[in-house]
N, C-alpha and C positions, 0 to 999 in steps of 0.2 A: 595601464591596468586601472579598471574602474575602482573608485574609492566607495562605492555604495556598499552597505552592509550585505553579507551573503545570507540567502535563504536557501531551502532545500526543497527540490521538486522530486516527488516519488510517484510512481504509478504501479498500481497492482494490476497485473496482466493476467486475465482470466476470461473464460467464456461464461457469461452470466448464466446461460441456459444449462451449462453443465452444473453450476452451483444449484440452480433451482431443482434440477432433477435429483441431486443428493438430498435436498431438503424433503423431496417427496418419497424418499427411501427407495429411489431407483438408481441403477448404475449410470454413471456419466456416459453420455453419448459417444459412440466411437468416432463421430464426425462433428467438426466445429460447426456451429450455427453460422450462417452467412453474416450475421451482425458482428461476429467477432472482429473480422478483418475491416469491416466498414467503419466501426468506431475507431479502431487502432489506426487506420489510415488517416482519418480526419485529425486525430490528436498528433500523430507524428508530422503531418503537413504543417500544423499550427507551430509545433516546436521548431521545425526546420525554418520556417519563415521568420521566427523570432531569434534564431541562432542560439537556442536554449537546449542544453542536455540534461537528462535526469536519470535517476536510478529506477530501473524497471524490475520490480519484484515478480518474477515469472512463475506461474504455477506449472509444476512439472507435467501434469496430464495435458495441459494446453500445449506446451512446447513439444510433447511426444506426438501430438496430432498435427502439429504445424511445424514441419521439420525445418523450414527456413526461418522461423521467427526468431530465434536467439541470434543467428547470424545477421539477419536484417537489422535488429537493434543494435548489436555490436558494431557493425559497419557504419551505422549513423552516429556513432560515438557515445552512445548511451552506456551507463553502467548496468550490468546484469547482476541481479541478486536473486536469492531464492524465496519463493512463497510457499515452500513445501511442494508435496506432490498432489494430494487429492482433495485439498480445501476442507480437511476435517478439523472441527473445532477442538482445540486441544483440551478443553475442560471436560470433553466427553471421552477421552481415551487415555489409556496408561502411557507412562513416559516411554516405555519400550516401543509401543506402536508409533509414538511421536517420532522416535529416533528412526524407525524404519521408513516412515513416510518422508522424513527429512532427507535421509540418505538416498532414497529413491529419486526424489526431486533434484538433489544435488548432482547425482550421477548423470541425469539427463542433460542438465545445464552444462556440466563439465565436458561432456562429450562434444558439445556444439560450440564452445568458445575456448580460446587459448588463454584468455584472461581469467586470473584468480576470482573465485566467488567469495566475497568478503562478508556479505550481509544477508540478513533473514528478516522476514516479517511473517508473524503468525496469521493465518486466516481469521479475519474479523477481530484482530487484535486479541486473540483468546488466550492470553497468558493465564495459566491456571493459578488462581489466587492461593490455593493451599499447597502449591508445588512450584513456587516461583524459582527458588534456587536450583531445583532439579532441572527446570526448563533451561536456565542459563548454562548449567553444567553440560547438558547434552549438546548445546550449541558450540561450546568450547571444544568438547571432545570430538565433534564432526569438523573441526577445522575452521570455524567462523570467527571473525574479527569483531563484528558489530551486529547488533540487533536493533530494530525499529518497530517493535510490537507494543510497547507500553504507552497506554493513553492515561495520563495521570489525572483522571477525574472519576467520580463515583457513578459510572453508568450502571443501567439495570442489566444489560447483557455483558458488557465488558468494561474495563477500565480499572486502574489500580490508583486510587486517590492518595495513597500514602507514599507513592514514589516521587522522586525528584523530578522537576520540570526541566532542568537543564541536562545537556549531555554529560553522562557520568560513566565511571568505570565500576563494573560489578565484579566482585571477587567471588570465585567458586573454588571448590576443591580441585578442579582440573585446571585452573588458572583464570585470569581476568578476561573480560569482554566488555566492549563499549555499548552503552544503551543510548540510542537516539530517540527520545520519546517524541510522540506527536505533541502539537501545540494546544495549549488551553489559554483561556483568558479568565481572570477572576471577576465576577460580577456579584455584588452584594456578599462578598466573602466566600463565594463557591466557585471552584474551577469549572469552567464550561468549555466543550470541545469547539475548536475553530479551524481545524486543520484541512478539512476538505469534505469530499463526499456529499452527503445530504445537507450538511450544514452550510456548505458553500452554495448550494442550489437554493437554499432558503434565505440566506442573508443577502441584503444588497451589497453591491460592489464597494460602496464607500465604507461600509462597516468592515469588510474583509480587509481593505486597505488600512484602515485604522487599526485593526488588529496587528497587521504586520508592522506598522510603524511603532506601536507600543512595545512589541517584542524586541524590535531592533534597538529601541532606546535603552532597553535592559541588557543589550548585547546578547540577545537570544535570536536564533533564526526562526522564522516561520517554516515548520516542517509540514509540508503539504502532503496529501495523498489524493490521487484521483484514480478512477477505473476507466479503462478504455471504452467500456460500454456506455459510459455517461456521455460520451461524444458521438454516438449513433444517432442520426436524425430520425430514425424510425422508432415507433413505440416499443417497448419491452413487454411481452405477453407471456406470463409464466405458464399458461396452458400448453405452450410450445415446448416447454421443458419437462412436461409430465405432470404438473399439479392440475387436477380436475377443476372444471369451472364451479365456482361457489364463492362463498363469503371470503374464504382464505385467499383465493387466487385474486379476487377483486381488490383486496386490501393491499396485497404485494404489488399488484400492478399500479394501483394508485400511488403508493408510497415511492416506488422506483421511478415512475415517470413524472412525479411532482416537480415542476419547474426545471426538468432536465434540459429543456432547450436553453436555459440560461447559462449552462456550464461552460460552453465554448467561449462566449463573450466575456464572462467573469475571468476565466483563466487567461485569456489573451490580454485583458485590461491589467492583471497583476503582473504578467511577464513584461508588459510594456513599462510599468512603473517601478519594478523592483528587480533586483538581481537574484536569479535562481541557478543553483548548481546541483550536480549529483552529491550524494552523501559522502562518497569516497573523496571527492574534491574538497568538500567542506572540511572533513576531518583532516585532510592533509594540510590545507591552508591554515588550520588552527593548530597544527603541530600535535595532533592526536594520533596520527598514523605515522 
């Protein structure tokens, strides 16, 4: 058994083009874009070559349209967790709609795997700041054991700067649930996001590695997140998801494709230097499950 500190690898599994169509106020496509499997296969091949397993937060509408997806991930030894059904931002909807969305997504995943679904991640980390306890209570009532939605920094769109940075237990009227927050690093007294996504695309690999070492020295894991579409070698074009050409689409295209070609090499470098496991395995190893 390796003596290396444990870190957490997680993947948000979704079709970027479905999410873009929702941004445009259009229904999600009945068919998955060809880019969905293209990026996913490239990521899975990398993990297989490195012998690494992760937690895959699967969007229900994506699993609904790719009927073999959950089985393929589970057969490869990855943990399946829920990302909800329709990628709706939770600060925009009532809690009962969140419950319905969560229940629908869970139902699809549970139909496709025999393993229990323990974990949840909110789309775009959209924990409602004014209904945080209600959010956790719904998760407990729907049978979940842990959540990984809290990003403990003061972001413009998301983030809860006042939440703990370590894994902790949240007490609700329905019972407790574990929170596995995303990783931050303090710079000039302010917590900044360092977990993945666009931040990993922009940061040089040596700085990402330094963040992981600093966290591990504090006995904290690096809790990563990546998306399957970040590993698609072809450019993302939101016009294909329903957003008309214009300033908004050009901005989205620019931001989503900015240094996206570096994602594969950076993740490979981190997997070669550090030890990553799924959330369930980490919690079990630490005696929390």
